[in-house]
N, CA, C and O atoms as CSV, one atom per row, in Angstrom:
chain,resi,resn,atom,element,x,y,z
A,1,MET,N,N,0.795,-1.381,-0.021
A,1,MET,CA,C,0.000,-0.118,-0.019
A,1,MET,C,C,0.873,1.159,-0.137
A,1,MET,O,O,1.770,1.344,0.685
A,2,LYS,N,N,0.673,1.908,-0.982
A,2,LYS,CA,C,1.613,3.307,-1.227
A,2,LYS,C,C,0.906,4.442,-0.455
A,2,LYS,O,O,-0.247,4.643,-0.839
A,3,ILE,N,N,1.339,5.217,0.535
A,3,ILE,CA,C,0.659,6.060,1.345
A,3,ILE,C,C,1.150,7.598,0.250
A,3,ILE,O,O,0.365,8.345,-0.336
A,4,ASP,N,N,2.248,7.656,0.266
A,4,ASP,CA,C,2.839,9.025,-0.404
A,4,ASP,C,C,2.423,9.011,-1.839
A,4,ASP,O,O,2.566,7.994,-2.518
A,5,GLY,N,N,1.859,10.226,-2.367
A,5,GLY,CA,C,1.642,10.108,-3.844
A,5,GLY,C,C,0.819,9.281,-4.166
A,5,GLY,O,O,0.818,8.954,-5.352
A,6,ASN,N,N,-0.180,8.641,-3.235
A,6,ASN,CA,C,-1.455,7.822,-3.740
A,6,ASN,C,C,-2.433,8.216,-4.799
A,6,ASN,O,O,-3.046,9.283,-4.793
A,7,GLU,N,N,-2.510,7.535,-5.463
A,7,GLU,CA,C,-3.379,7.853,-7.142
A,7,GLU,C,C,-4.599,8.222,-6.228
A,7,GLU,O,O,-4.744,9.444,-6.265
A,8,LEU,N,N,-5.796,7.449,-5.190
A,8,LEU,CA,C,-6.919,7.669,-4.874
A,8,LEU,C,C,-6.852,9.060,-4.596
A,8,LEU,O,O,-7.686,9.819,-5.089
A,9,CYS,N,N,-5.772,9.549,-3.715
A,9,CYS,CA,C,-5.762,10.747,-2.826
A,9,CYS,C,C,-5.494,11.856,-4.051
A,9,CYS,O,O,-6.014,12.971,-4.000
A,10,LYS,N,N,-4.590,11.421,-5.209
A,10,LYS,CA,C,-4.608,12.381,-6.241
A,10,LYS,C,C,-5.825,12.521,-6.785
A,10,LYS,O,O,-6.280,13.654,-6.935
A,11,ARG,N,N,-6.541,11.406,-7.164
A,11,ARG,CA,C,-7.792,11.947,-7.660
A,11,ARG,C,C,-8.810,12.441,-6.804
A,11,ARG,O,O,-9.844,12.876,-7.312
A,12,ASP,N,N,-8.655,12.433,-5.560
A,12,ASP,CA,C,-9.610,13.158,-4.773
A,12,ASP,C,C,-9.398,14.568,-4.903
A,12,ASP,O,O,-10.396,15.194,-5.259
A,13,LEU,N,N,-8.427,15.179,-4.718
A,13,LEU,CA,C,-7.717,16.151,-4.901
A,13,LEU,C,C,-8.144,17.158,-6.011
A,13,LEU,O,O,-8.382,18.364,-5.949
A,14,ASN,N,N,-8.169,16.006,-7.360
A,14,ASN,CA,C,-8.412,16.859,-8.505
A,14,ASN,C,C,-10.202,16.812,-8.602
A,14,ASN,O,O,-10.856,17.671,-9.194
A,15,LEU,N,N,-10.596,16.021,-8.129
A,15,LEU,CA,C,-11.947,16.194,-8.368
A,15,LEU,C,C,-12.599,17.331,-7.136
A,15,LEU,O,O,-13.695,17.884,-7.229
A,16,GLY,N,N,-11.671,17.488,-6.060
A,16,GLY,CA,C,-12.375,18.762,-5.219
A,16,GLY,C,C,-11.877,20.011,-6.026
A,16,GLY,O,O,-12.562,21.028,-5.913
A,17,LYS,N,N,-10.848,20.054,-6.768
A,17,LYS,CA,C,-10.619,21.278,-7.552
A,17,LYS,C,C,-11.718,21.239,-8.402
A,17,LYS,O,O,-12.241,22.348,-8.517
A,18,GLU,N,N,-12.303,20.263,-9.102
A,18,GLU,CA,C,-13.388,20.367,-10.031
A,18,GLU,C,C,-14.625,20.731,-9.697
A,18,GLU,O,O,-15.490,20.932,-10.549
A,19,GLY,N,N,-14.830,20.854,-8.392
A,19,GLY,CA,C,-16.007,21.052,-7.635
A,19,GLY,C,C,-16.878,19.805,-7.406
A,19,GLY,O,O,-18.089,19.910,-7.213
A,20,LYS,N,N,-16.221,18.589,-7.432
A,20,LYS,CA,C,-16.994,17.450,-7.334
A,20,LYS,C,C,-16.585,16.931,-5.824
A,20,LYS,O,O,-15.894,15.913,-5.838
A,21,LYS,N,N,-16.847,17.376,-4.740
A,21,LYS,CA,C,-16.405,17.102,-3.476
A,21,LYS,C,C,-17.022,15.965,-2.988
A,21,LYS,O,O,-16.538,15.402,-2.006
A,22,GLU,N,N,-17.872,15.605,-3.449
A,22,GLU,CA,C,-18.713,14.543,-2.785
A,22,GLU,C,C,-18.049,13.086,-3.508
A,22,GLU,O,O,-17.848,12.021,-2.924
A,23,GLU,N,N,-17.831,13.349,-4.702
A,23,GLU,CA,C,-16.815,12.088,-5.329
A,23,GLU,C,C,-15.665,11.948,-5.038
A,23,GLU,O,O,-15.153,10.839,-5.193
A,24,GLY,N,N,-14.921,13.020,-4.534
A,24,GLY,CA,C,-13.789,13.018,-4.088
A,24,GLY,C,C,-13.920,12.527,-2.693
A,24,GLY,O,O,-13.047,11.713,-2.392
A,25,GLU,N,N,-14.699,12.779,-1.851
A,25,GLU,CA,C,-14.628,12.367,-0.526
A,25,GLU,C,C,-14.712,11.011,-0.488
A,25,GLU,O,O,-14.011,10.379,0.302
A,26,LYS,N,N,-15.597,10.386,-1.352
A,26,LYS,CA,C,-15.649,8.747,-1.369
A,26,LYS,C,C,-14.377,8.107,-1.759
A,26,LYS,O,O,-14.247,6.929,-1.428
A,27,LEU,N,N,-13.354,8.716,-2.447
A,27,LEU,CA,C,-11.977,8.219,-2.807
A,27,LEU,C,C,-11.447,8.686,-1.723
A,27,LEU,O,O,-10.348,8.166,-1.527
A,28,ARG,N,N,-11.793,9.560,-0.802
A,28,ARG,CA,C,-10.641,9.733,0.348
A,28,ARG,C,C,-11.096,8.494,1.289
A,28,ARG,O,O,-10.276,7.605,1.517
A,29,LEU,N,N,-12.332,8.436,1.806
A,29,LEU,CA,C,-12.487,7.305,2.395
A,29,LEU,C,C,-12.135,5.784,1.932
A,29,LEU,O,O,-11.909,4.945,2.804
A,30,GLU,N,N,-12.100,5.507,0.841
A,30,GLU,CA,C,-11.634,4.188,0.220
A,30,GLU,C,C,-10.270,4.473,0.543
A,30,GLU,O,O,-9.702,3.470,0.975
A,31,PHE,N,N,-9.666,5.323,0.494
A,31,PHE,CA,C,-8.141,5.605,0.668
A,31,PHE,C,C,-7.808,5.111,2.400
A,31,PHE,O,O,-7.052,4.236,2.821
A,32,VAL,N,N,-8.456,5.798,2.934
A,32,VAL,CA,C,-8.518,5.553,4.615
A,32,VAL,C,C,-8.627,3.992,4.680
A,32,VAL,O,O,-7.745,3.298,5.185
A,33,ASN,N,N,-9.580,3.578,4.224
A,33,ASN,CA,C,-10.156,2.242,4.564
A,33,ASN,C,C,-9.199,1.289,4.068
A,33,ASN,O,O,-8.969,0.307,4.773
A,34,GLU,N,N,-8.529,1.437,2.831
A,34,GLU,CA,C,-7.645,0.526,2.758
A,34,GLU,C,C,-6.413,0.701,3.271
A,34,GLU,O,O,-5.625,-0.244,3.217
A,35,VAL,N,N,-6.003,2.001,3.890
A,35,VAL,CA,C,-4.804,2.135,4.983
A,35,VAL,C,C,-4.978,1.294,6.123
A,35,VAL,O,O,-4.087,0.617,6.635
A,36,LYS,N,N,-6.328,1.377,6.547
A,36,LYS,CA,C,-6.717,0.672,7.783
A,36,LYS,C,C,-6.560,-0.616,7.783
A,36,LYS,O,O,-5.954,-1.253,8.644
A,37,ALA,N,N,-7.160,-1.102,6.710
A,37,ALA,CA,C,-7.179,-2.727,6.419
A,37,ALA,C,C,-6.091,-3.433,5.991
A,37,ALA,O,O,-6.048,-4.661,5.923
A,38,SER,N,N,-5.409,-2.848,5.765
A,38,SER,CA,C,-3.434,-3.365,5.434
A,38,SER,C,C,-2.817,-3.634,6.567
A,38,SER,O,O,-1.747,-4.242,6.552
A,39,GLY,N,N,-3.331,-3.271,7.586
A,39,GLY,CA,C,-2.866,-3.558,8.667
A,39,GLY,C,C,-1.278,-3.484,9.008
A,39,GLY,O,O,-0.691,-4.121,9.882
A,40,ILE,N,N,-0.647,-2.394,7.951
A,40,ILE,CA,C,0.696,-2.377,7.968
A,40,ILE,C,C,1.209,-1.196,8.913
A,40,ILE,O,O,0.544,-0.165,9.011
A,41,ASP,N,N,2.240,-1.347,9.510
A,41,ASP,CA,C,2.561,0.152,9.811
A,41,ASP,C,C,3.095,1.037,9.119
A,41,ASP,O,O,4.237,0.884,8.687
A,42,HIS,N,N,2.360,2.157,8.873
A,42,HIS,CA,C,2.758,2.895,7.783
A,42,HIS,C,C,3.483,4.587,8.222
A,42,HIS,O,O,3.636,5.604,7.546
A,43,CYS,N,N,3.795,4.259,9.635
A,43,CYS,CA,C,4.945,5.367,9.982
A,43,CYS,C,C,6.207,5.335,9.544
A,43,CYS,O,O,7.005,4.403,9.642
A,44,SER,N,N,6.351,6.314,9.089
A,44,SER,CA,C,7.738,6.354,8.421
A,44,SER,C,C,8.702,6.921,9.494
A,44,SER,O,O,9.860,6.876,9.081
A,45,CYS,N,N,8.600,7.402,10.651
A,45,CYS,CA,C,9.367,8.020,11.393
A,45,CYS,C,C,10.489,6.812,12.127
A,45,CYS,O,O,10.170,5.676,12.481
A,46,PRO,N,N,11.822,7.427,12.221
A,46,PRO,CA,C,12.548,6.382,12.352
A,46,PRO,C,C,12.672,6.508,13.955
A,46,PRO,O,O,13.637,5.839,14.324
A,47,GLU,N,N,12.082,7.082,14.927
A,47,GLU,CA,C,11.791,7.005,16.092
A,47,GLU,C,C,11.093,6.202,16.923
A,47,GLU,O,O,9.994,6.723,17.114
A,48,ALA,N,N,11.203,5.164,17.521
A,48,ALA,CA,C,10.457,4.430,18.181
A,48,ALA,C,C,9.473,5.203,19.553
A,48,ALA,O,O,9.465,4.745,20.695
A,49,CYS,N,N,8.877,6.150,19.215
A,49,CYS,CA,C,8.325,7.101,20.378
A,49,CYS,C,C,7.288,6.375,20.628
A,49,CYS,O,O,7.225,5.335,19.973
A,50,ILE,N,N,6.272,6.624,21.519
A,50,ILE,CA,C,5.196,6.113,22.438
A,50,ILE,C,C,3.998,6.518,21.339
A,50,ILE,O,O,2.986,5.822,21.264
A,51,HIS,N,N,4.161,7.520,20.620
A,51,HIS,CA,C,3.258,8.129,19.276
A,51,HIS,C,C,3.587,7.287,17.979
A,51,HIS,O,O,2.910,7.475,16.968
A,52,HIS,N,N,4.357,6.595,17.985
A,52,HIS,CA,C,4.640,5.812,16.377
A,52,HIS,C,C,3.247,5.155,15.960
A,52,HIS,O,O,2.505,4.415,16.605
A,53,GLY,N,N,3.157,5.584,14.879
A,53,GLY,CA,C,1.893,4.907,14.321
A,53,GLY,C,C,0.546,5.506,14.622
A,53,GLY,O,O,-0.481,5.062,14.109
A,54,ASN,N,N,0.562,6.640,15.559
A,54,ASN,CA,C,-0.819,7.217,15.797
A,54,ASN,C,C,-0.473,8.932,15.254
A,54,ASN,O,O,-0.015,9.857,15.925
A,55,CYS,N,N,-0.843,8.911,13.961
A,55,CYS,CA,C,-0.868,10.098,13.550
A,55,CYS,C,C,-1.643,11.577,13.947
A,55,CYS,O,O,-1.398,12.727,13.582
A,56,PHE,N,N,-2.583,11.076,14.770
A,56,PHE,CA,C,-3.483,12.134,15.112
A,56,PHE,C,C,-2.572,12.820,16.411
A,56,PHE,O,O,-2.352,14.026,16.523
A,57,GLU,N,N,-2.109,11.771,17.344
A,57,GLU,CA,C,-1.130,12.222,18.656
A,57,GLU,C,C,-0.025,13.052,17.757
A,57,GLU,O,O,0.100,14.275,17.818
A,58,CYS,N,N,0.792,12.145,16.874
A,58,CYS,CA,C,1.960,12.839,16.685
A,58,CYS,C,C,1.544,14.072,16.147
A,58,CYS,O,O,2.214,14.997,16.607
A,59,VAL,N,N,0.466,14.514,15.137
A,59,VAL,CA,C,0.604,15.736,14.552
A,59,VAL,C,C,0.293,16.542,15.478
A,59,VAL,O,O,1.140,17.416,15.665
A,60,ILE,N,N,-0.775,16.585,16.252
A,60,ILE,CA,C,-1.215,17.830,17.530
A,60,ILE,C,C,0.089,18.013,18.335
A,60,ILE,O,O,0.347,19.143,18.748
A,61,ILE,N,N,0.894,17.036,18.580
A,61,ILE,CA,C,2.055,17.267,19.418
A,61,ILE,C,C,2.812,18.307,18.634
A,61,ILE,O,O,3.169,19.376,19.130
A,62,HIS,N,N,3.079,17.887,17.180
A,62,HIS,CA,C,4.007,18.829,16.769
A,62,HIS,C,C,3.559,20.071,16.385
A,62,HIS,O,O,4.381,20.929,16.067
A,63,ARG,N,N,2.106,20.347,16.362
A,63,ARG,CA,C,1.365,21.479,16.204
A,63,ARG,C,C,1.661,22.232,17.384
A,63,ARG,O,O,2.198,23.326,17.211
A,64,GLY,N,N,1.404,21.840,18.601
A,64,GLY,CA,C,1.481,22.312,19.866
A,64,GLY,C,C,2.757,22.884,19.881
A,64,GLY,O,O,2.757,24.059,19.515
A,65,HIS,N,N,3.909,22.393,20.207
A,65,HIS,CA,C,5.062,22.567,19.957
A,65,HIS,C,C,5.904,23.381,19.171
A,65,HIS,O,O,6.938,23.925,19.559
A,66,ARG,N,N,5.302,23.444,17.814
A,66,ARG,CA,C,5.590,24.360,16.779
A,66,ARG,C,C,7.324,24.729,16.530
A,66,ARG,O,O,7.821,25.831,16.299
A,67,ASP,N,N,7.933,23.542,16.652
A,67,ASP,CA,C,9.411,23.645,16.401
A,67,ASP,C,C,9.756,22.914,15.250
A,67,ASP,O,O,10.649,23.459,14.600
A,68,HIS,N,N,9.333,21.850,14.788
A,68,HIS,CA,C,9.441,21.180,13.687
A,68,HIS,C,C,8.212,20.637,13.173
A,68,HIS,O,O,7.116,20.881,13.678
A,69,LEU,N,N,8.468,19.587,11.742
A,69,LEU,CA,C,7.347,19.001,11.365
A,69,LEU,C,C,7.563,17.683,11.575
A,69,LEU,O,O,8.698,17.220,11.465
A,70,PRO,N,N,6.311,16.787,11.959
A,70,PRO,CA,C,6.682,15.504,11.741
A,70,PRO,C,C,7.491,14.480,10.663
A,70,PRO,O,O,7.156,14.612,9.486
A,71,PHE,N,N,8.245,13.744,10.884
A,71,PHE,CA,C,9.149,13.400,10.056
A,71,PHE,C,C,8.581,12.881,8.635
A,71,PHE,O,O,9.205,13.004,7.582
A,72,CYS,N,N,7.301,12.280,8.757
A,72,CYS,CA,C,6.604,11.775,7.723
A,72,CYS,C,C,6.373,13.302,6.700
A,72,CYS,O,O,6.230,13.112,5.492
A,73,PHE,N,N,6.349,14.547,7.145
A,73,PHE,CA,C,6.163,15.330,6.259
A,73,PHE,C,C,7.460,16.083,5.569
A,73,PHE,O,O,7.373,16.989,4.740
A,74,TRP,N,N,8.641,15.536,6.071
A,74,TRP,CA,C,9.672,15.977,5.786
A,74,TRP,C,C,9.930,16.247,4.128
A,74,TRP,O,O,10.137,17.299,3.522
A,75,ASP,N,N,9.828,14.840,3.657
A,75,ASP,CA,C,9.959,14.592,1.986
A,75,ASP,C,C,9.110,15.561,1.133
A,75,ASP,O,O,9.526,16.147,0.134
A,76,MET,N,N,7.811,15.659,1.676
A,76,MET,CA,C,6.885,16.349,0.989
A,76,MET,C,C,7.263,18.031,0.944
A,76,MET,O,O,7.312,18.675,-0.103
A,77,VAL,N,N,7.455,18.455,1.973
A,77,VAL,CA,C,7.846,19.776,2.211
A,77,VAL,C,C,9.109,19.707,1.352
A,77,VAL,O,O,9.154,20.458,0.378
A,78,ASN,N,N,10.304,18.763,1.639
A,78,ASN,CA,C,11.839,19.103,0.476
A,78,ASN,C,C,11.166,19.456,-0.572
A,78,ASN,O,O,11.095,20.609,-0.997
A,79,GLU,N,N,10.537,18.305,-1.133
A,79,GLU,CA,C,10.123,18.227,-2.721
A,79,GLU,C,C,9.544,19.825,-3.040
A,79,GLU,O,O,9.940,20.383,-4.063
A,80,LYS,N,N,8.720,20.432,-2.240
A,80,LYS,CA,C,8.150,21.603,-2.432
A,80,LYS,C,C,9.286,22.786,-2.525
A,80,LYS,O,O,9.383,23.548,-3.487
A,81,MET,N,N,9.982,22.806,-1.566
A,81,MET,CA,C,11.094,23.750,-1.273
A,81,MET,C,C,12.240,23.510,-2.477
A,81,MET,O,O,12.762,24.490,-3.011
A,82,LYS,N,N,12.541,22.360,-2.807
A,82,LYS,CA,C,13.233,21.928,-4.079
A,82,LYS,C,C,12.973,22.740,-5.276
A,82,LYS,O,O,13.739,23.411,-5.967
A,83,GLY,N,N,11.342,22.456,-5.382
A,83,GLY,CA,C,10.599,23.353,-6.520
A,83,GLY,C,C,10.957,24.817,-6.405
A,83,GLY,O,O,11.275,25.320,-7.483
A,84,LEU,N,N,10.978,25.518,-5.491
A,84,LEU,CA,C,10.986,26.996,-5.175
A,84,LEU,C,C,12.392,27.083,-5.338
A,84,LEU,O,O,12.670,28.073,-6.014
A,85,SER,N,N,13.514,26.352,-4.939
A,85,SER,CA,C,15.068,26.553,-5.082
A,85,SER,C,C,15.306,26.484,-6.469
A,85,SER,O,O,16.210,27.171,-6.946
A,86,ASP,N,N,14.636,25.766,-7.166
A,86,ASP,CA,C,14.892,25.579,-8.661
A,86,ASP,C,C,14.675,27.040,-9.347
A,86,ASP,O,O,15.177,27.399,-10.412
A,87,LEU,N,N,13.807,27.814,-8.491
A,87,LEU,CA,C,13.507,29.125,-9.293
A,87,LEU,C,C,15.096,30.189,-9.455
A,87,LEU,O,O,15.398,31.071,-10.258
A,88,THR,N,N,15.778,29.620,-8.357
A,88,THR,CA,C,17.230,30.311,-8.409
A,88,THR,C,C,17.943,29.532,-8.690
A,88,THR,O,O,18.923,29.381,-7.959
A,89,GLU,N,N,17.792,28.732,-9.801
A,89,GLU,CA,C,18.764,27.968,-10.306
A,89,GLU,C,C,19.573,26.647,-9.254
A,89,GLU,O,O,20.608,26.045,-9.540
A,90,GLY,N,N,18.802,26.487,-8.133
A,90,GLY,CA,C,19.009,25.551,-7.265
A,90,GLY,C,C,20.224,26.210,-6.368
A,90,GLY,O,O,21.124,25.547,-5.852
A,91,SER,N,N,20.110,27.345,-6.298
A,91,SER,CA,C,21.216,27.995,-5.194
A,91,SER,C,C,21.001,27.902,-3.744
A,91,SER,O,O,21.849,28.343,-2.968
A,92,LEU,N,N,19.797,27.293,-3.291
A,92,LEU,CA,C,19.530,27.096,-1.831
A,92,LEU,C,C,20.322,26.280,-1.301
A,92,LEU,O,O,20.611,26.540,-0.133
A,93,LEU,N,N,20.965,25.013,-1.928
A,93,LEU,CA,C,21.791,24.057,-1.905
A,93,LEU,C,C,23.257,24.920,-1.421
A,93,LEU,O,O,23.865,24.805,-0.357
A,94,GLU,N,N,23.530,25.688,-2.440
A,94,GLU,CA,C,24.836,26.461,-2.440
A,94,GLU,C,C,24.890,27.071,-1.208
A,94,GLU,O,O,25.832,26.906,-0.433
A,95,HIS,N,N,23.687,27.947,-0.921
A,95,HIS,CA,C,23.292,28.883,0.238
A,95,HIS,C,C,23.796,27.933,1.507
A,95,HIS,O,O,24.699,28.276,2.271
A,96,ASN,N,N,23.204,26.924,1.585
A,96,ASN,CA,C,23.000,26.265,2.760
A,96,ASN,C,C,24.668,25.682,2.933
A,96,ASN,O,O,24.969,25.642,4.126
A,97,GLU,N,N,25.412,25.383,2.324
A,97,GLU,CA,C,26.671,24.735,1.944
A,97,GLU,C,C,27.695,25.837,2.331
A,97,GLU,O,O,28.791,25.590,2.836
A,98,GLU,N,N,27.335,26.793,2.110
A,98,GLU,CA,C,28.159,28.406,2.502
A,98,GLU,C,C,27.876,28.335,4.088
A,98,GLU,O,O,28.853,28.636,4.774
A,99,LYS,N,N,27.108,28.108,4.544
A,99,LYS,CA,C,26.686,28.676,6.083
A,99,LYS,C,C,27.439,27.569,6.912
A,99,LYS,O,O,27.403,27.588,8.142
């Protein structure tokens, strides 16, 4: 079961943008049910903390302390930041290396 970049979720998002929110919601619920039914630990965090696998608890704690994002968000945020960095010819990496 693929979580990141899941096709059902992508279709849900596109349907929402087209104003077909009810159709999208059905796909969203289908995705959630598939994740639950898989019985697989989908938590990508390398830390074995007491909140491992409990997204609700993990996210509200990170929202509460507002210091950093949960590990599972890093890849998505880095992808978005790379896109922005590409606007400056990828100079963000060079900037970070200079510091």
